[in-house]
C-alpha positions in Angstrom: 117.8 63.1 120.9 116.7 62.4 124.3 118.9 59.6 124.6 121.6 61.5 123.4 121.0 64.3 125.9 121.1 61.6 128.5 124.1 60.1 127.5 126.0 63.6 127.3 124.7 64.4 130.9 126.2 61.1 132.1 129.5 61.8 130.6 129.5 65.4 132.0 128.9 63.8 135.5 131.6 61.1 135.0 134.1 63.8 133.9 133.7 65.9 136.8 132.8 63.0 139.4 136.1 61.0 138.2 138.2 64.3 138.6 136.9 65.0 142.0 137.6 61.5 143.1 141.3 61.6 141.9 141.6 64.8 144.0 140.4 63.0 147.0 143.2 60.4 146.6 145.6 62.7 148.6 148.2 59.8 149.6 149.9 59.0 146.3 152.8 56.4 147.0 154.9 57.4 143.9 155.8 60.3 141.5 154.7 58.3 138.4 151.3 57.7 139.8 150.9 61.3 140.6 151.8 62.3 137.2 149.4 59.6 135.7 146.5 60.9 137.7 147.3 64.5 136.6 147.3 63.2 133.1 144.0 61.5 133.3 142.4 64.6 134.9 143.8 66.6 132.1 142.2 64.4 129.5 138.9 64.3 131.3 138.7 68.1 131.4 139.6 68.2 127.6 136.9 65.8 126.8 134.4 68.2 128.8 135.8 71.3 126.8 135.9 70.0 123.3 133.1 67.4 123.1 130.6 67.7 126.0 130.1 71.3 126.1 129.7 71.6 122.2 127.3 68.6 122.5 125.1 70.4 124.9 124.9 73.5 122.7 123.9 71.2 119.9 121.1 69.5 121.9 119.8 72.7 123.2 119.4 74.3 119.9 117.8 71.1 118.2 115.7 69.6 121.0 112.0 70.7 121.4 112.1 73.6 123.8 110.5 73.8 127.2 110.3 69.8 127.4 111.6 68.2 130.4 114.8 66.8 128.6 115.5 70.2 127.1 115.2 71.7 130.6 117.3 69.1 132.0 120.0 69.6 129.3 120.0 73.4 129.9 120.4 73.2 133.7 123.3 70.7 133.2 124.8 72.6 130.6 124.6 75.8 132.5 126.4 74.2 135.4 129.0 72.7 133.2 129.7 76.0 131.2 129.7 78.1 134.2 132.2 75.8 136.1 134.5 75.1 133.1 134.7 79.0 132.1 135.4 80.0 135.8 138.1 77.2 135.8 139.7 78.8 132.8 139.7 82.2 134.3 141.1 80.9 137.7 144.1 79.3 135.5 144.7 82.6 133.9 144.8 84.4 137.3 147.0 81.7 138.7 149.4 82.0 135.9 149.5 85.8 136.3 150.6 85.6 140.0 153.9 84.3 138.9 154.6 87.7 137.5 153.7 89.6 140.7 156.6 91.6 142.1 157.8 92.2 145.6 157.2 95.5 147.3 160.5 97.7 147.5 160.7 96.8 151.4 160.3 93.4 152.6 160.8 92.4 156.3 159.9 88.8 155.8 159.0 86.0 153.4 156.5 83.6 154.3 156.6 80.2 152.5 153.3 78.2 152.8 153.7 74.5 153.4 152.6 71.5 151.6 152.9 67.7 152.5 156.3 66.2 152.4 157.3 62.6 151.5 159.4 60.6 153.8 161.1 64.1 155.0 161.9 65.1 151.6 160.4 68.2 149.8 158.2 67.4 146.9 158.5 69.1 143.4 155.5 71.4 144.1 156.8 72.7 147.4 160.3 72.9 146.1 159.1 75.5 143.4 157.9 77.6 146.4 161.3 77.4 147.9 163.3 78.1 144.9 161.0 81.1 144.4 161.7 82.4 147.8 165.4 81.9 147.3 165.2 84.0 144.2 163.2 86.7 146.0 165.4 86.7 149.3 168.5 87.6 147.2 167.0 90.9 146.2 166.0 91.5 150.0 168.7 89.9 152.0 168.0 91.7 155.2 164.5 89.9 155.4 163.6 86.7 157.3 162.3 83.6 155.6 159.5 82.0 157.5 158.7 78.5 156.8 155.3 77.2 158.1 154.1 73.6 158.3 153.5 71.2 161.1 153.8 67.3 161.0 151.1 65.7 158.9 150.5 62.3 157.4 152.4 60.5 160.0 155.8 62.3 158.9 158.5 62.3 161.4 159.4 65.7 160.7 157.5 68.8 160.3 157.0 70.5 156.8 158.9 73.5 158.2 161.9 71.5 159.2 162.0 70.0 155.8 161.7 73.3 154.1 164.3 74.8 156.5 166.9 72.0 155.4 166.1 72.6 151.7 166.9 76.3 152.1 170.1 75.6 153.9 171.1 73.5 151.1 170.4 76.3 148.7 172.7 78.6 150.7 170.3 80.5 152.9 171.8 81.3 156.2 170.3 79.3 159.2 169.8 82.5 161.1 167.6 84.1 158.6 165.2 81.1 158.7 162.3 81.1 161.3 160.3 77.8 161.7 156.7 77.7 162.4 155.8 74.0 163.0 152.3 74.0 164.2 150.2 75.0 161.2 148.2 71.9 159.4 146.4 74.1 156.8 146.4 77.4 154.9 144.5 79.1 157.5 146.8 78.2 160.5 149.8 78.8 158.3 148.6 82.5 158.2 147.1 82.7 161.7 150.2 81.2 163.4 152.8 83.2 161.4 151.1 86.5 162.1 151.6 85.9 165.9 155.5 85.6 165.5 156.0 88.9 163.6 155.3 92.7 163.9 151.7 93.1 162.7 153.1 96.3 160.7 155.9 94.4 159.3 155.9 94.2 155.4 155.4 90.5 154.5 155.6 88.9 151.1 153.7 85.4 151.1 155.3 82.6 148.6 153.1 79.9 147.7 152.1 77.9 144.4 150.5 79.8 141.6 147.2 77.8 141.9 147.3 78.5 145.7 147.6 82.4 145.8 144.0 83.1 145.3 142.7 81.1 148.1 145.5 82.1 150.5 145.0 85.7 149.5 141.3 85.3 150.5 142.2 83.8 154.0 144.5 86.7 154.6 141.9 89.4 153.7 139.6 87.6 156.2 142.2 87.6 158.9 142.9 91.5 158.3 146.5 90.7 157.0 147.8 93.4 154.5 150.5 91.2 153.0 151.8 90.8 149.4 151.7 87.4 147.4 154.0 86.0 145.0 153.1 82.8 143.0 155.6 80.1 142.0 155.3 78.1 138.9 153.9 74.6 139.5 155.4 71.9 137.4 153.3 71.1 134.5 152.8 67.6 135.1 151.1 68.4 138.5 149.0 71.3 137.0 145.7 69.7 136.6 144.8 68.1 140.0 146.3 70.9 141.8 144.6 73.6 139.9 141.1 72.1 140.0 141.5 71.2 143.7 142.1 74.8 144.6 139.4 76.1 142.2 137.0 73.7 143.8 138.1 74.7 147.3 137.4 78.4 146.3 133.8 77.4 145.3 133.4 75.5 148.6 134.4 78.4 150.5 132.0 80.7 148.6 129.4 78.2 148.0 126.5 80.6 148.7 127.9 83.1 146.2 128.5 80.4 143.6 124.9 79.0 144.0 123.3 82.4 143.8 125.2 83.1 140.4 124.1 79.7 139.1 120.5 80.3 139.9 120.5 83.9 138.5 121.8 82.7 135.4 119.2 80.0 135.0 116.7 82.7 135.7 118.1 84.8 133.1 117.9 82.1 130.7 114.4 81.1 131.5 113.4 84.7 131.0 114.8 84.8 127.5 112.9 81.6 126.3 
């Protein structure tokens, strides 16, 4: 039983560790490789959900209580269960953001940038732009701000690539404002807020998985903006969702750590 517990803990560490390693590979050179990495991450998380977590439950109920092996299994199982459960909640909320509606009055739409490839808009970013086109058609007096600078040694900025895409979709050039300095979400929001009236009604359009983190940053900056999520292509969902989920944990690591410790203390008090 002790060996089985150690094997299960190792498998748990491998599932999360390999997934995080896949997330850190930011410069994928082909769409097929990106899809392969996402499929692999999905399989790892599925193994964790249907095999590793039930195995932990079985081990904790059948191992001698209060032994070192039992306590180790309880700690790892608690961390794994908490992380997995919150990831599921994060996915549910992210899907909900697709249904959010724009307010009745919109002065500007802000599209948050993402890395472009050889000057071309990748599929995930394209869905954000398609979403803003749909929203803009109902609020054609509004401006569309595209935010994103040059990253990853690209020759043109994310904003320029997004503007070209929107123009091809029939958006008038005069309706597009380019913010070309931002290199991350915090800068997207900060630099854009300097371009517009602070009392303007702004709707931020970004990917569903990205809404919660962007919304958190906006709140920190004191920006009372609305948010709308675009649907992420299914083949890119696993890594993008897990990446932003882990980013939220990193940003709120003290809160996450406190919840984990309190949950452990509660479990120990019930032994």
